[in-house]
Phi, psi and omega in degrees: 000134180280144174293148182238153174286158177292156181298318180300320179291320179295320178294316179300320179293319179296315179298321179293316178300319178295318179299315179295330180273359180075027181250143179281135177214137184224145171275113180274317176224127179271127179258198179290131183296331185269306190234015181291143174285161182236130174242140180247124175258112184257115181262126180255152180301335179289351182099350178287140177235136180242142175246119182244145171209169181265142175235141180282129177255108184296327182294318184257355183057038179238168177234079181287153175280131184233136176290119183266323182202158179211137179165205179285158182305318181300318180294317180293320177300320178294321178296317179297319179300317178295318180294321179290331176294324179277333183222088182293348179275000184290130171273140173234119181246132177255129179242140174253114183232146174298157181303324186275347184276121178286147179297330183302339179290340185247342185260164180272000000 
């Protein structure tokens, strides 16, 4: 298993990358600074919202970003509320990205 950076440091780096790219990013829910998981709520101008989080891949020992849900803002907010009820250490970051910009340009 590879060593990982703390959640607080990863969030700070993501916010900085978004700032440098001229993209809006906000901390919606602050999780545990050390070991909290991170979920990304990506808001597109078309009104579509995507919820991304990392899942552990045992075969490759990596944590790729996986699309968890997609839909209207209300639906994604309900999904985040359920996830935070199960995991109060969860960070939720909201990003505003153009429809054509892939999330991979900003995440690690």
